[in-house]
MIMI-75098 format. One line per 8 residues: number of its first residue (from 0); for each residue x, y, z of C-alpha. Coordinates in Angstrom, 1 decimal, padded with zeros to 4 digits. Layout:
! MIMI-75098
NUM> X Y Z | ...
***
This chain:
! MIMI-75098
0> 125.1 088.1 048.2 | 125.1 090.0 044.9 | 127.9 091.5 042.8 | 131.3 092.1 044.4 | 131.4 095.7 043.0 | 130.6 098.4 045.5 | 130.0 102.1 045.0 | 132.1 104.7 046.8
8> 133.0 108.4 046.5 | 136.3 107.7 044.8 | 134.9 105.5 042.1 | 133.7 101.9 041.8 | 135.5 099.4 044.0 | 136.4 095.9 042.8 | 138.5 093.1 044.3 | 141.9 093.0 042.5
16> 143.7 089.8 041.5 | 147.0 091.7 041.3 | 149.1 093.1 044.1 | 149.6 096.9 043.6 | 152.3 099.0 045.1 | 150.2 102.2 044.7 | 147.8 104.3 042.6 | 148.0 104.9 038.9
24> 148.1 101.4 037.5 | 145.8 100.5 034.6 | 143.5 097.6 035.4 | 141.4 095.5 033.1 | 138.6 092.9 033.5 | 140.1 090.8 030.7 | 141.1 087.3 031.9 | 140.0 088.1 035.5
32> 137.4 086.1 037.4 | 133.9 087.7 037.0 | 133.8 090.8 039.1 | 137.5 091.2 039.6 | 140.1 093.5 038.0 | 143.8 092.9 037.4 | 146.8 094.7 035.9 | 147.0 094.9 032.2
40> 149.5 092.4 031.0 | 149.1 092.1 027.2 | 149.8 094.4 024.2 | 146.7 096.4 023.3 | 144.7 095.1 026.3 | 141.3 096.8 026.8 | 141.6 099.1 029.9 | 138.9 099.2 032.4
48> 140.2 102.1 034.5 | 142.9 103.4 036.8 | 143.6 102.1 040.3 | 143.0 104.9 042.8 | 144.9 103.1 045.5 | 147.3 100.2 046.0 | 146.8 096.9 047.9 | 149.4 097.4 050.6
56> 148.6 096.1 054.1 | 148.7 099.2 056.3 | 150.2 097.2 059.2 | 153.1 095.3 057.6 | 153.3 097.2 054.2 | 153.2 094.0 052.1 | 151.2 094.2 048.8 | 148.3 091.7 048.8
64> 146.2 090.4 046.0 | 142.4 089.9 046.4 | 142.0 093.3 048.1 | 139.3 095.9 047.1 | 140.6 098.9 045.2 | 138.8 102.0 043.9 | 138.8 102.3 040.1 | 138.5 105.6 038.3
72> 137.1 105.5 034.7 | 136.6 109.2 033.8 | 138.1 112.6 034.5 | 141.7 113.3 035.1 | 144.2 110.9 036.7 | 147.9 110.4 037.2 | 148.7 107.2 035.4 | 151.7 105.0 035.6
80> 154.0 105.2 032.6 | 155.5 102.0 031.0 | 159.1 101.8 032.2 | 160.2 101.9 028.5 | 157.6 104.3 027.3 | 157.8 106.1 023.9 | 157.9 109.9 023.9 | 154.5 111.4 024.6
88> 153.3 114.8 023.4 | 150.7 117.0 025.1 | 147.4 116.0 023.5 | 148.8 112.6 022.3 | 146.9 109.4 022.8 | 148.2 107.0 025.5 | 147.3 103.3 025.8 | 148.1 100.0 027.2
96> 151.1 098.0 026.1 | 152.9 095.2 027.8 | 156.0 095.1 025.6 | 157.7 098.4 024.5 | 161.1 098.3 022.8 | 161.6 094.7 024.1 | 160.8 095.6 027.7 | 157.8 094.2 029.5
104> 155.8 096.0 032.2 | 152.4 095.6 033.6 | 149.8 098.3 034.2 | 151.5 101.2 032.4 | 150.8 103.4 029.4 | 152.9 104.6 026.4 | 152.2 106.7 023.3 | 149.8 105.1 020.8
112> 149.8 105.7 017.1 | 146.6 104.9 015.2 | 147.6 103.9 011.7 | 144.5 103.1 009.6 | 146.7 101.6 006.9 | 147.8 098.8 009.3 | 144.6 096.9 009.8 | 146.3 094.2 012.0
120> 146.9 096.7 014.8 | 144.6 099.7 014.1 | 141.4 098.3 015.8 | 143.4 096.7 018.6 | 145.2 100.0 019.3 | 141.9 101.9 019.3 | 140.4 099.6 021.9 | 143.5 100.0 024.1
128> 143.2 103.9 024.5 | 143.4 105.0 028.1 | 143.1 108.7 027.3 | 144.8 112.0 026.2 | 148.1 113.1 027.7 | 147.9 116.4 029.5 | 151.7 116.8 029.7 | 154.7 115.8 027.6
136> 157.2 113.2 028.7 | 160.4 111.9 027.2 | 161.4 108.3 026.2 | 161.7 105.8 029.0 | 160.8 108.5 031.6 | 158.9 106.1 033.9 | 156.9 107.6 036.8 | 153.4 109.1 036.3
144> 151.7 111.2 033.6 | 148.5 113.3 033.9 | 145.9 111.9 031.5 | 142.3 112.9 030.6 | 140.7 109.5 030.8 | 138.7 107.9 028.0 | 138.3 104.4 029.5 | 134.6 104.8 030.1
152> 133.8 106.3 026.7 | 135.7 104.4 024.0
***
């Protein structure tokens, strides 16, 4: 039968373990069954790409897991912000975080600071980069942010 991944014009499609309400979520291959993606759900988790679509059933509008989704790994994309995101400046790095200011949220991004003097988080933070912010957002803004993706290149 071959690999479950399929090529399409929007990106590469994969079955998704997570149920997604819409596009913009950050997905990873970490902890997922071979060939599947899922929402990021750990601090500094390595991103695989951005979900281009959700997993809602078009008939009854319920979100379903195990559905194929298109995943974008390069270019520009609107990405889901963590619901407790730190302030993000234009040109700032954004990355995956599960817990921000004591609030947990799956599949979102927040501002990343790469501090080379803190070796316990420096390399983990570098691996979790999703891309560069193309617009500024305030603290705990929620919603979406336009990002120049770096998931395929870091």
